[in-house]
N, C-alpha and C positions, 0 to 999 in steps of 0.2 A: 862380400858383405854378408855379416853374420845374419843368420834368419832366426828370428825369435817366434816361439808360440805362447799363446795366452793360456795360462795355466788356470783352472777353474775348480769349484767344487761341482758335487753333483747336480746343484740347483743353477749351475750356470753363473755363479757369482765369480767375478774375476779375482784370483789371489795373487797374480803377478804375471812376469814375463821370464822366459828361460830360453837359452839358445836351444834349437830343436833337437841337435843330437844328444845334448845332455838330459834333456826331458825324456827322450827314448831309452837313454841308459838308465836314469832313475825310474822309469815307468811312472811317470806322474801324469794325472788327468789333465787333459788340454782340449782345447776346441779343435774341431776338425769338421770337414764336410766331405761327402762322396756323391758322386754324378753317375746316374744310369742313363744312358742315351739308347734310344731304339729307333730303327729305321722304319721305313713305310710298311715293311713286311713283318714288324714286330719282333725282329732279331735284336740282340743287345750288343753293343759295341764294347769290344775288350781292348785294352791297351797293353802292350809288352813294354815293360819298365826296361830304360837303358841299362845297358850292361855296366855302365860306369856308377851307377847308383849305390849308395854307401850301405843300404840293405834291400834285401829283396830284389837284386838286379835279374834283369831278363825274365821276370815271372809275369805272368798275365794278372791282369786286375781290371776293375771297372774303368769306366771311360776316363775319370779324373777323381783323384782322392788327394787333399791337402788340407792346408790350415789357413783361417782367416787371420789377417794381420790385426794387430792391436788397434782397436777403434774401428775396424771394418765389419759390416754384417756378413753373416754367413752367405748369404745370396751375393753380395758384391764380390766377396771372396771366390765363390765358385763361379762367377762369370768371368773374373780376372784370370783364374788358372785355366778354364776352357780355352781362352784366347792364348795365353803363354804356352800351354802344352799342345794342344791341338790346331791352333789357329783358327778357330771358329767362334761365331756367335749363335747363341739360340735361346729360346725361352726355356725357363726351368721352374718347375713349382716344388716346393718342399712337402715331402710325403710324411716324414716321421724324424724323430731323433731318438738315439738310444746311447747307452754306455758300454763299451766293451774294451777287454783288455787280450791282447794277443802276444805271444812271444814270437818275434820275427827273426830269431837267431842271433849269434853274435853278441849275446849278452844286451841285445835291445829288446823294448817293448814298445808297443802302440797301445797307449791307455787313453781312449778318446770319448769325448762327447761329440758323437758324430751326428751331423744333420744330413739327410739324404734327400737328394734332390732328384727329380726325373724330368727329362727333357726328349724331344725327337730330333733327328738330324739325319739328312740322307744327301749329302753333297760332299764336296772336295775337302781334304785336310790339309793343312799346312803344318807339318808335325815338326816340333822343337826336338831335334836329335839327342839333345843333352838330357832330355827327359824321357821320351817315347822313341823305343825302336820300330815299332809297327802298331797298326790297329787292323782289326777285323770284326765283322759282325757273325754272331753265332745264334742259333736258335736255343731257347731254354732247354728243350731236350738233349740237343747235342753238348751244351754246356755242362748240364748234369752228369752225363755219362763221361766226358772229358775229365771232369773234376774227380769223379768216383774212380776212374782208371788211372790218373796221373795226378794226384793231389799236390804233389811238389812243384808242378809247373805253375800253380796259382798262388798269389800272395794269401798269407793267413788271414788277414783282415778282410779280403774281399769273400772268402768262404764265410765268414762270420756275418758280414753285412748282407750278403745273398740270402743266407737263410732267414735273417730278420725281415728283408724285404719280401720273402715268400709268405711271411705270416702276415704281412699288412695287406697283401695282394691275393 
């Protein structure tokens, strides 16, 4: 099934729909959401993207990052993808949104109006192996160190979103 993204202007007015990969080739602004999950110790959940992903395979990123479907709210899309990727449900709260553009290699761009959600979760996962290779929790201090020492192990958008997150908290 062809996956479509919702193209928008910077004010989030809908401009149309486009196949996801084509939007990434053209670098067109589209709706997205990112989820940061923390456990009871305050450590952040990272997911390692599946090795079969068409861009940024086997790189570490935040808990979930994806796109709402046409007519779907950002929150409903976020909850759907939590279930589809990690096999979990938890409460989420939207913290901020911003626009970024990142070169993800292979002639592909992430140009997103990204709504960032935060939640807590400290139980078992049922990973969708087509999406997620593995997950782990990490302290912010250790995460900063890992990104500094091995930036290529992390998705480009995660590094951008993480910096924006730090500015808000």
